DSSP file (Angstrom, degrees, kcal/mol; ACC not computed):
  #  RESIDUE AA STRUCTURE BP1 BP2  ACC     N-H-->O    O-->H-N    N-H-->O    O-->H-N    TCO  KAPPA ALPHA  PHI   PSI    X-CA   Y-CA   Z-CA
    1    1 A M     >        0   0    0      0, 0.0     4,-1.4     0, 0.0     5,-0.1   0.000 360.0 360.0 360.0 -37.5   23.3    4.9   19.8
    2    2 A I  H  >  +     0   0    0      1,-0.2     4,-2.4     2,-0.2     5,-0.2   0.878 360.0  57.8 -66.7 -36.3   24.7    1.5   18.8
    3    3 A Y  H  > S+     0   0    0      1,-0.2     4,-2.7     2,-0.2    -1,-0.2   0.860 101.8  55.5 -62.5 -35.3   21.2    0.1   18.5
    4    4 A L  H  > S+     0   0    0      2,-0.2     4,-1.8     1,-0.2    -1,-0.2   0.921 110.6  44.0 -63.6 -44.2   20.2    2.8   16.0
    5    5 A H  H  X S+     0   0    0     -4,-1.4     4,-1.4     1,-0.2    -2,-0.2   0.894 116.7  46.1 -68.6 -39.7   23.1    1.8   13.7
    6    6 A A  H  X S+     0   0    0     -4,-2.4     4,-2.1     1,-0.2    -2,-0.2   0.878 110.3  54.3 -69.8 -37.1   22.4   -1.9   14.1
    7    7 A L  H  X S+     0   0    0     -4,-2.7     4,-1.6    -5,-0.2    -2,-0.2   0.898 104.9  53.0 -65.7 -40.5   18.7   -1.5   13.6
    8    8 A R  H  X S+     0   0    0     -4,-1.8     4,-0.6     1,-0.2    -1,-0.2   0.898 113.0  44.2 -63.0 -39.3   19.1    0.3   10.3
    9    9 A N  H  < S+     0   0    0     -4,-1.4     3,-0.5     1,-0.2    -1,-0.2   0.840 113.6  50.7 -72.8 -32.6   21.3   -2.5    8.9
   10   10 A A  H  X S+     0   0    0     -4,-2.1     4,-0.9     1,-0.2    -1,-0.2   0.720 100.6  64.3 -77.8 -20.3   18.9   -5.2   10.3
   11   11 A L  H  X S+     0   0    0     -4,-1.6     4,-2.8     1,-0.2     5,-0.2   0.729  85.1  73.9 -76.8 -20.4   15.8   -3.6    8.8
   12   12 A I  H  X S+     0   0    0     -4,-0.6     4,-1.9    -3,-0.5    -1,-0.2   0.953 101.7  39.0 -62.2 -51.0   17.0   -4.1    5.2
   13   13 A P  H  > S+     0   0    0      0, 0.0     4,-2.4     0, 0.0    -1,-0.2   0.861 115.4  55.2 -65.7 -31.3   16.3   -7.9    5.1
   14   14 A T  H  X S+     0   0    0     -4,-0.9     4,-2.2     2,-0.2    -2,-0.2   0.912 108.2  47.0 -66.2 -42.1   13.2   -7.4    7.1
   15   15 A V  H  X S+     0   0    0     -4,-2.8     4,-2.2     2,-0.2    -1,-0.2   0.883 111.2  53.4 -65.5 -38.1   11.8   -4.9    4.6
   16   16 A T  H  X S+     0   0    0     -4,-1.9     4,-2.0    -5,-0.2    -2,-0.2   0.942 110.9  44.4 -61.6 -48.6   12.7   -7.3    1.8
   17   17 A I  H  X S+     0   0    0     -4,-2.4     4,-2.6     1,-0.2    -1,-0.2   0.882 111.0  55.1 -65.8 -37.6   10.8  -10.2    3.3
   18   18 A G  H  X S+     0   0    0     -4,-2.2     4,-0.9     1,-0.2    -1,-0.2   0.901 108.4  48.3 -62.0 -40.5    7.9   -7.9    4.1
   19   19 A G  H  X S+     0   0    0     -4,-2.2     4,-0.6     1,-0.2     3,-0.2   0.886 113.4  47.1 -66.3 -39.0    7.6   -6.9    0.5
   20   20 A L  H >X S+     0   0    0     -4,-2.0     4,-0.8     1,-0.2     3,-0.8   0.880 108.6  54.6 -70.3 -36.7    7.8  -10.5   -0.7
   21   21 A Q  H 3X S+     0   0    0     -4,-2.6     4,-1.9     1,-0.2    -1,-0.2   0.719  93.1  72.1 -70.5 -19.4    5.2  -11.7    1.8
   22   22 A F  H 3X S+     0   0    0     -4,-0.9     4,-1.9     1,-0.2    -1,-0.2   0.872  93.7  54.6 -63.8 -35.2    2.8   -9.1    0.5
   23   23 A G  H <X S+     0   0    0     -3,-0.8     4,-2.1    -4,-0.6    -1,-0.2   0.893 107.8  49.2 -62.6 -40.0    2.4  -11.1   -2.7
   24   24 A R  H  X S+     0   0    0     -4,-0.8     4,-2.8     1,-0.2    -1,-0.2   0.855 107.0  56.6 -66.8 -33.5    1.5  -14.2   -0.6
   25   25 A L  H  X S+     0   0    0     -4,-1.9     4,-1.7     2,-0.2    -2,-0.2   0.903 107.0  48.4 -63.9 -41.0   -1.0  -12.0    1.3
   26   26 A L  H  X S+     0   0    0     -4,-1.9     4,-1.0     2,-0.2    -2,-0.2   0.932 115.3  44.1 -64.7 -45.3   -2.8  -11.1   -1.9
   27   27 A G  H  X S+     0   0    0     -4,-2.1     4,-1.3     1,-0.2     3,-0.3   0.877 112.3  53.0 -67.0 -36.8   -3.0  -14.7   -3.0
   28   28 A G  H  X S+     0   0    0     -4,-2.8     4,-2.8     1,-0.2     5,-0.2   0.809 100.1  61.8 -68.6 -29.6   -4.0  -15.9    0.4
   29   29 A S  H  X S+     0   0    0     -4,-1.7     4,-2.3     1,-0.2    -1,-0.2   0.869 101.4  53.2 -65.4 -33.9   -6.9  -13.4    0.5
   30   30 A I  H  X S+     0   0    0     -4,-1.0     4,-1.5    -3,-0.3    -1,-0.2   0.930 112.9  43.0 -64.2 -45.0   -8.4  -15.1   -2.5
   31   31 A V  H  X S+     0   0    0     -4,-1.3     4,-2.6     2,-0.2     5,-0.2   0.933 115.3  47.9 -67.9 -46.4   -8.3  -18.5   -0.8
   32   32 A V  H  X S+     0   0    0     -4,-2.8     4,-2.4     1,-0.2     6,-0.3   0.910 112.0  49.0 -64.0 -42.8   -9.5  -17.3    2.6
   33   33 A E  H  X>S+     0   0    0     -4,-2.3     5,-1.0    -5,-0.2     4,-0.5   0.846 113.9  47.4 -67.4 -31.9  -12.4  -15.4    1.2
   34   34 A S  H  <5S+     0   0    0     -4,-1.5     3,-0.3    -5,-0.2    -2,-0.2   0.916 114.3  45.1 -73.6 -42.7  -13.4  -18.4   -0.9
   35   35 A V  H  <5S+     0   0    0     -4,-2.6    -2,-0.2     1,-0.2    -3,-0.2   0.924 122.8  34.4 -68.3 -44.5  -13.2  -20.9    1.9
   36   36 A F  H  <5S-     0   0    0     -4,-2.4    -1,-0.2    -5,-0.2    -2,-0.2   0.388 104.4-124.3 -95.0   4.3  -15.0  -18.8    4.5
   37   37 A A  T  <5 +     0   0    0     -4,-0.5    -3,-0.2    -3,-0.3    -4,-0.1   0.850  51.1 162.6  57.1  39.2  -17.4  -17.1    2.1
   38   38 A W      < -     0   0    0     -5,-1.0     2,-0.3    -6,-0.3     5,-0.2  -0.711  42.8-115.5 -85.3 138.2  -16.4  -13.6    3.1
   39   39 A P        +     0   0    0      0, 0.0     2,-0.3     0, 0.0    -1,-0.0  -0.582  63.7 111.3 -74.1 132.8  -17.3  -10.8    0.7
   40   40 A G  S  > S-     0   0    0     -2,-0.3     4,-2.0     1,-0.1     5,-0.1  -0.974  80.5 -74.1-179.5-176.5  -14.2   -9.2   -0.7
   41   41 A I  H  > S+     0   0    0     -2,-0.3     4,-1.8     1,-0.2     5,-0.1   0.805 123.9  55.9 -72.6 -28.0  -12.2   -8.7   -3.9
   42   42 A G  H  > S+     0   0    0      2,-0.2     4,-2.0     1,-0.2    -1,-0.2   0.921 109.9  44.3 -68.2 -43.8  -10.8  -12.2   -3.8
   43   43 A R  H  > S+     0   0    0     -5,-0.2     4,-2.6     1,-0.2    -2,-0.2   0.868 111.1  55.3 -67.8 -35.8  -14.2  -13.8   -3.7
   44   44 A L  H  X S+     0   0    0     -4,-2.0     4,-2.5     2,-0.2    -1,-0.2   0.880 106.4  52.1 -62.7 -37.4  -15.3  -11.4   -6.5
   45   45 A L  H  X S+     0   0    0     -4,-1.8     4,-1.9     2,-0.2    -2,-0.2   0.933 110.5  46.6 -64.0 -45.5  -12.4  -12.6   -8.6
   46   46 A I  H  X S+     0   0    0     -4,-2.0     4,-2.3     1,-0.2    -2,-0.2   0.908 113.4  49.6 -63.8 -41.6  -13.4  -16.2   -8.1
   47   47 A T  H  X S+     0   0    0     -4,-2.6     4,-1.9     1,-0.2    -1,-0.2   0.898 110.4  50.0 -64.0 -40.7  -17.0  -15.4   -8.9
   48   48 A S  H  <>S+     0   0    0     -4,-2.5     5,-2.7     1,-0.2     4,-0.2   0.839 110.1  51.1 -69.3 -31.1  -16.0  -13.5  -12.0
   49   49 A I  H ><5S+     0   0    0     -4,-1.9     3,-1.0     3,-0.2    -2,-0.2   0.926 111.1  47.7 -68.5 -44.1  -13.9  -16.4  -13.2
   50   50 A H  H 3<5S+     0   0    0     -4,-2.3    -2,-0.2     1,-0.2    -1,-0.2   0.839 115.1  44.9 -66.8 -32.1  -16.7  -18.9  -12.7
   51   51 A S  T 3<5S-     0   0    0     -4,-1.9    -1,-0.2    -5,-0.2    -2,-0.2   0.389 111.1-122.4 -92.6   5.2  -19.2  -16.6  -14.6
   52   52 A R  T < 5 +     0   0    0     -3,-1.0     2,-1.2    -4,-0.2    -3,-0.2   0.857  52.8 159.2  57.1  41.0  -16.6  -15.9  -17.4
   53   53 A D     >< +     0   0    0     -5,-2.7     4,-2.1     1,-0.2    -1,-0.2  -0.756  13.1 178.4 -91.4  90.0  -16.7  -12.2  -16.8
   54   54 A Y  H  > S+     0   0    0     -2,-1.2     4,-2.5     1,-0.2     5,-0.2   0.833  72.5  55.7 -68.8 -34.8  -13.4  -11.4  -18.5
   55   55 A M  H  > S+     0   0    0      2,-0.2     4,-2.1     1,-0.2    -1,-0.2   0.930 111.0  44.0 -65.0 -44.5  -13.5   -7.7  -18.1
   56   56 A L  H  > S+     0   0    0      2,-0.2     4,-2.4     1,-0.2     5,-0.2   0.899 113.0  52.5 -67.0 -40.2  -14.0   -7.9  -14.3
   57   57 A T  H  X S+     0   0    0     -4,-2.1     4,-2.4     1,-0.2    -2,-0.2   0.924 110.5  47.3 -60.5 -45.5  -11.3  -10.6  -14.0
   58   58 A Q  H  X S+     0   0    0     -4,-2.5     4,-2.2     1,-0.2    -1,-0.2   0.882 111.2  52.3 -64.2 -38.2   -8.8   -8.4  -15.9
   59   59 A G  H  X S+     0   0    0     -4,-2.1     4,-2.0     2,-0.2    -2,-0.2   0.915 111.1  45.6 -64.1 -43.6   -9.7   -5.4  -13.8
   60   60 A I  H  X S+     0   0    0     -4,-2.4     4,-2.6     2,-0.2    -2,-0.2   0.908 112.9  49.9 -68.4 -41.6   -9.1   -7.3  -10.5
   61   61 A V  H  X S+     0   0    0     -4,-2.4     4,-2.7     1,-0.2    -1,-0.2   0.886 110.0  52.2 -62.8 -37.5   -5.9   -8.8  -11.7
   62   62 A L  H  X S+     0   0    0     -4,-2.2     4,-2.5     2,-0.2    -2,-0.2   0.891 109.1  49.6 -64.9 -39.6   -4.8   -5.3  -12.8
   63   63 A I  H  X S+     0   0    0     -4,-2.0     4,-2.3     2,-0.2    -2,-0.2   0.931 112.7  47.1 -63.9 -45.5   -5.6   -4.0   -9.3
   64   64 A F  H  X S+     0   0    0     -4,-2.6     4,-2.2     2,-0.2    -2,-0.2   0.924 114.4  46.8 -61.7 -44.7   -3.6   -6.9   -7.7
   65   65 A A  H  X S+     0   0    0     -4,-2.7     4,-2.4     2,-0.2    -2,-0.2   0.903 112.6  49.0 -66.6 -41.5   -0.6   -6.4  -10.0
   66   66 A T  H  X S+     0   0    0     -4,-2.5     4,-2.4     2,-0.2    -1,-0.2   0.910 111.4  49.8 -64.8 -41.7   -0.6   -2.6   -9.5
   67   67 A T  H  X S+     0   0    0     -4,-2.3     4,-2.0    -5,-0.2    -2,-0.2   0.912 111.3  49.0 -62.1 -42.5   -0.7   -3.0   -5.8
   68   68 A F  H  X S+     0   0    0     -4,-2.2     4,-2.1     2,-0.2    -2,-0.2   0.897 111.7  48.7 -65.8 -41.0    2.1   -5.5   -5.8
   69   69 A V  H  X S+     0   0    0     -4,-2.4     4,-2.1     2,-0.2    -2,-0.2   0.902 111.2  50.3 -65.9 -40.9    4.3   -3.2   -8.0
   70   70 A L  H  X S+     0   0    0     -4,-2.4     4,-2.1     2,-0.2    -2,-0.2   0.865 109.3  51.1 -66.5 -35.7    3.6   -0.2   -5.8
   71   71 A V  H  X S+     0   0    0     -4,-2.0     4,-2.0     2,-0.2    -1,-0.2   0.913 110.4  49.1 -66.5 -41.5    4.6   -2.2   -2.7
   72   72 A N  H  X S+     0   0    0     -4,-2.1     4,-2.1     2,-0.2    -2,-0.2   0.861 109.6  52.3 -66.4 -34.2    7.8   -3.3   -4.4
   73   73 A L  H  X S+     0   0    0     -4,-2.1     4,-2.3     2,-0.2    -1,-0.2   0.909 108.5  50.4 -64.6 -41.7    8.5    0.4   -5.3
   74   74 A A  H  X S+     0   0    0     -4,-2.1     4,-2.2     1,-0.2    -2,-0.2   0.873 108.9  52.4 -63.6 -36.6    8.0    1.4   -1.7
   75   75 A V  H  X S+     0   0    0     -4,-2.0     4,-1.7     2,-0.2    -2,-0.2   0.917 109.3  49.1 -65.0 -42.9   10.4   -1.4   -0.6
   76   76 A D  H  X S+     0   0    0     -4,-2.1     4,-1.3     1,-0.2    -2,-0.2   0.890 111.8  48.4 -64.3 -39.0   13.1    0.0   -3.0
   77   77 A I  H  X S+     0   0    0     -4,-2.3     4,-1.5     1,-0.2    -1,-0.2   0.882 108.2  55.0 -67.7 -37.1   12.6    3.5   -1.7
   78   78 A A  H  X S+     0   0    0     -4,-2.2     4,-2.5     1,-0.2     5,-0.2   0.841 101.0  60.5 -64.7 -32.5   12.8    2.2    1.8
   79   79 A Y  H  X S+     0   0    0     -4,-1.7     4,-2.4     1,-0.2     7,-0.3   0.947 106.5  44.7 -57.6 -48.7   16.2    0.7    0.9
   80   80 A S  H  < S+     0   0    0     -4,-1.3    -1,-0.2     1,-0.2    -2,-0.2   0.794 113.9  50.3 -71.2 -25.9   17.7    4.0    0.1
   81   81 A L  H  < S+     0   0    0     -4,-1.5    -1,-0.2     1,-0.1    -2,-0.2   0.857 113.8  44.6 -76.0 -35.6   16.2    5.6    3.2
   82   82 A L  H  < S+     0   0    0     -4,-2.5    -2,-0.2     1,-0.3    -3,-0.2   0.876 127.7  24.5 -75.8 -37.7   17.5    2.9    5.5
   83   83 A D    ><  -     0   0    0     -4,-2.4     3,-1.8    -5,-0.2    -1,-0.3  -0.914  63.4-164.2-132.1 105.2   21.0    2.8    4.0
   84   84 A P  T 3  S+     0   0    0      0, 0.0    -1,-0.1     0, 0.0    -4,-0.1   0.670  86.3  71.3 -65.0 -14.9   22.3    5.9    2.1
   85   85 A R  T 3  S+     0   0    0      2,-0.0     2,-0.7     1,-0.0    -5,-0.1   0.737  78.9  89.4 -71.8 -20.5   25.0    3.9    0.5
   86   86 A I    <   +     0   0    0     -3,-1.8     2,-0.3    -7,-0.3    -3,-0.1  -0.687  57.8 163.0 -80.8 116.3   22.4    2.2   -1.7
   87   87 A T        -     0   0    0     -2,-0.7     2,-0.7    -8,-0.0    -2,-0.0  -0.929  38.0-131.1-130.6 156.9   22.0    4.2   -4.8
   88   88 A Y        -     0   0    0     -2,-0.3     2,-0.1    -8,-0.0    -2,-0.0  -0.927  29.9-142.9-110.5 109.9   20.4    3.4   -8.2
   89   89 A A        -     0   0    0     -2,-0.7     2,-0.2     1,-0.1     3,-0.0  -0.351  15.0-114.3 -75.2 150.4   22.8    4.5  -10.9
   90   90 A K        -     0   0    0      1,-0.1     2,-0.4    -2,-0.1    -1,-0.1  -0.546  35.2-106.4 -79.1 149.5   21.6    6.0  -14.1
   91   91 A R        -     0   0    0     -2,-0.2     2,-0.3     1,-0.0    -1,-0.1  -0.608  30.9-134.9 -79.0 131.0   22.2    4.0  -17.3
   92   92 A R        -     0   0    0     -2,-0.4     2,-0.3     2,-0.0    -1,-0.0  -0.683  14.0-137.2 -87.4 139.0   25.0    5.3  -19.5
   93   93 A S              0   0    0     -2,-0.3    -1,-0.0     1,-0.1     0, 0.0  -0.680 360.0 360.0 -94.2 150.7   24.4    5.6  -23.2
   94   94 A N              0   0    0     -2,-0.3    -1,-0.1     0, 0.0    -2,-0.0   0.469 360.0 360.0 -82.5 360.0   27.0    4.5  -25.7
């Protein structure tokens, strides 16, 4: 029973670091796919940059940014599930 309470408190920093490391994972995929010539969205991004295909570049960046925002949203929701004391207050108007 004690482990359950300790685990919930210990998971908050772990979830935070996991969410932050996801951004590095997206950036690392671009480098790894370019170095090892693996087909993927990272290599497609590099190819579209070299061929000056701005529409494709913007689309891929939009996919990366949306994925990163959704992961951070999932991390924020996980905070409130792990610790019920964490709440997000509504903004009061003057």
